[in-house]
C-alpha positions in Angstrom: 128.0 177.5 180.3 126.2 180.5 178.7 129.2 181.1 176.5 129.1 177.5 175.3 125.4 177.9 174.3 126.2 181.1 172.5 129.0 179.4 170.5 126.7 176.5 169.7 124.0 178.9 168.4 126.5 180.7 166.3 127.9 177.5 164.8 124.4 176.2 164.0 123.5 179.5 162.3 126.6 179.5 160.2 126.1 175.8 159.2 122.5 176.5 158.3 123.5 179.5 156.2 126.2 177.5 154.3 123.8 174.6 153.6 121.1 177.0 152.3 123.7 178.7 150.1 124.8 175.4 148.7 121.3 174.2 148.0 120.4 177.5 146.3 123.5 177.3 144.1 123.1 173.6 143.1 119.3 173.4 142.6 118.2 174.3 139.1 115.5 176.9 138.7 112.2 176.1 136.9 113.5 178.1 133.9 116.5 175.7 133.8 114.5 172.5 134.4 112.0 172.9 131.6 114.6 173.1 128.7 116.4 170.2 130.3 113.3 168.1 130.2 112.7 169.0 126.6 116.2 168.0 125.7 115.7 164.8 127.5 112.4 164.2 125.7 114.0 164.9 122.4 116.8 162.5 123.1 114.2 159.8 123.1 113.3 160.6 119.5 115.4 159.1 116.7 118.0 161.3 115.1 116.3 161.0 111.8 112.9 162.2 113.2 114.7 165.2 114.9 116.6 166.1 111.8 113.5 165.9 109.6 111.6 168.1 112.1 114.4 170.7 112.0 114.6 170.6 108.2 110.9 171.2 107.9 111.1 174.1 110.3 113.9 175.6 108.2 111.9 175.0 105.0 114.6 172.9 103.4 114.3 172.2 99.7 112.7 168.9 98.5 116.1 167.4 97.7 117.2 168.0 101.3 114.0 166.6 102.7 113.9 163.4 100.5 116.8 161.6 102.2 115.4 162.4 105.7 112.0 161.1 104.7 113.6 157.9 103.6 115.6 157.6 106.8 112.4 158.1 108.9 110.5 155.7 106.8 112.9 152.8 107.2 113.1 153.0 111.0 111.3 150.4 112.9 110.7 152.4 116.1 107.8 153.7 118.1 109.1 157.2 117.5 108.9 156.7 113.7 105.4 155.2 113.9 104.1 158.2 115.9 106.2 161.4 115.5 107.6 160.2 112.2 104.2 159.8 110.6 103.2 163.4 111.6 106.4 164.7 109.9 105.8 162.6 106.8 102.5 164.2 106.4 104.1 167.7 106.8 106.8 166.7 104.3 104.1 165.7 101.8 102.3 169.1 102.2 105.6 171.1 102.2 106.1 170.8 98.4 104.5 169.8 95.2 107.7 167.9 94.2 106.5 164.5 92.9 109.4 162.5 94.2 109.1 163.9 97.7 105.3 163.2 97.8 105.7 159.7 96.4 108.3 158.9 99.0 106.1 160.3 101.8 103.2 158.0 100.6 105.5 155.0 100.3 107.0 155.4 103.8 103.6 156.0 105.4 102.6 152.6 104.0 105.8 151.1 105.4 105.4 152.5 108.9 101.8 151.1 108.7 100.6 152.5 112.0 96.9 153.5 112.8 98.0 157.2 112.4 99.5 156.4 109.0 96.2 155.0 107.9 94.4 158.2 108.9 97.0 160.3 107.0 96.7 158.3 103.8 92.9 158.7 104.0 93.3 162.4 104.4 95.6 162.6 101.4 93.2 160.6 99.4 90.4 163.0 100.3 92.4 165.9 98.9 91.3 164.6 95.5 94.5 165.4 93.8 96.7 163.3 91.4 98.0 161.3 94.4 94.5 160.1 95.5 94.6 156.7 93.9 98.2 156.1 95.0 97.2 156.9 98.6 94.4 154.4 98.4 96.7 151.7 97.0 99.2 152.3 99.8 96.4 152.1 102.4 95.2 148.8 101.0 98.6 147.2 101.6 98.7 148.0 105.3 98.4 144.9 107.5 98.9 145.9 111.1 96.4 144.3 113.4 96.2 147.5 115.5 95.0 149.4 112.4 91.7 147.4 112.1 89.5 149.8 114.1 90.8 152.8 112.2 90.2 151.1 108.9 86.7 150.4 109.9 86.2 154.1 110.8 87.5 155.1 107.3 84.9 152.8 105.7 82.1 154.2 107.8 83.2 157.8 107.0 83.1 157.0 103.3 79.6 155.7 103.8 80.7 152.1 102.9 81.3 152.9 99.3 83.9 154.2 96.9 87.6 153.6 96.2 88.9 154.5 99.6 86.4 152.2 101.3 87.4 149.4 99.0 91.1 150.0 99.9 90.4 150.1 103.6 88.4 146.9 103.4 91.2 145.1 101.5 93.5 146.2 104.3 91.1 144.8 106.9 91.4 141.4 105.3 95.2 141.6 105.7 94.9 142.5 109.4 92.9 139.3 109.8 91.0 140.9 112.6 88.3 138.5 113.9 86.6 141.3 115.6 85.6 142.7 112.2 84.3 139.4 110.8 80.6 140.4 111.4 81.3 143.9 109.9 82.6 142.2 106.7 79.6 139.8 106.6 77.3 142.8 106.6 79.2 144.4 103.7 78.5 141.2 101.6 74.8 142.1 101.6 72.8 143.1 98.6 72.7 146.9 98.2 76.4 147.5 98.5 78.7 148.2 95.5 80.1 145.1 93.8 83.6 146.1 94.7 82.7 146.4 98.4 81.0 143.0 98.4 83.9 141.3 96.7 86.5 142.8 99.0 84.3 141.9 102.0 84.0 138.3 100.8 87.8 138.0 100.3 88.4 139.6 103.7 86.3 136.9 105.3 88.5 134.2 103.8 91.6 135.8 105.3 89.9 136.2 108.7 88.8 132.6 108.4 86.0 132.5 110.9 83.8 129.4 110.6 80.7 131.5 111.5 81.2 133.3 108.1 80.7 130.1 106.1 76.9 130.5 105.7 77.3 134.0 104.3 79.9 132.9 101.8 77.8 129.9 100.8 74.9 132.2 100.0 77.1 134.3 97.8 77.6 131.2 95.5 74.1 131.8 94.3 74.6 135.4 93.0 74.8 136.3 89.4 78.0 138.3 89.8 80.7 135.8 88.7 83.5 137.8 90.3 81.7 137.7 93.6 81.1 134.0 93.3 84.8 133.5 92.6 85.8 135.6 95.7 83.5 133.4 97.8 84.9 130.2 96.4 88.4 131.4 97.2 87.4 132.3 100.7 85.6 129.1 101.4 88.8 127.3 100.5 90.6 129.2 103.2 88.3 128.2 106.1 89.0 124.6 107.0 85.7 123.1 107.9 83.4 120.3 106.7 80.8 123.0 106.1 82.9 125.0 103.7 83.9 121.8 101.8 80.3 120.8 101.6 79.3 124.2 100.2 82.0 123.9 97.5 81.0 120.4 96.5 77.4 121.3 96.2 78.2 124.3 94.1 80.5 122.2 91.9 77.7 119.9 91.0 75.7 122.7 89.4 75.4 122.7 85.6 76.6 125.6 83.5 79.7 126.5 85.5 82.5 128.0 83.5 85.9 126.3 83.3 87.5 129.0 85.5 84.9 128.5 88.3 85.3 124.7 88.1 89.1 125.0 88.4 88.8 127.4 91.4 86.5 125.0 93.2 89.0 122.1 92.7 91.8 124.3 94.0 89.7 125.4 97.0 88.9 121.8 97.9 92.5 120.8 97.5 93.5 123.6 99.9 90.9 122.4 102.4 92.5 118.9 102.2 95.8 120.3 103.1 97.5 120.3 99.8 98.0 124.1 100.0 98.3 126.6 102.9 95.0 127.3 104.6 95.6 131.1 104.6 96.9 133.4 102.0 100.0 135.4 102.8 
């Protein structure tokens, strides 16, 4: 009986040793796991994003970067809208080549993420020859998720200047109802004419009925461009109140032919003869 127990103990010991040896041999060490995780993480990135990152690390010439910038810019992926935007900014700063910089700006607009808005604002603030182009690209972005960042850009610019006007135009394109009150405030006396006009136009695109009294008051200002912006916006907010404001304004004497025509078109839009919202 004793011998049987001894054999059993020996067998268990040998089996345990073999199992431990197998586990030790097959289990990767932390040094092996970390690179594997990185490879797995990179596999989630698009090939264009990875290739552009490698090209920038190797300091490839502008001609080599240009095609990669274009590939990243046309991708409609989360990877391009996040990591891709970071790389487009790096590509812009990597060279003074005009074609590469222009492409970087164009594809930042196309990706149109909140981060892309921030990058375009930073490039504008460099004050170089690309500043106006960066503002134009920013003004064309329409992603709803960009609205908070666009508001932050306007506030950082102290609600004035070219970049603030561009960001305000983009807010109108996002049609963010959460920023209707913000735009109403920017219609107030004391702000630059360009800011007030863009704010009025943004209210029309947002199309909140609560904005009608603000737009109606703007019909009384001397700035004819601001009045026209208000007329256009009232014609985009389908409501009896907006139609009444337009009819009342249309009865005034001394209106120019352009203003009269705009009122007629706005009323026609409210009656359903044209789309209620601009594209």
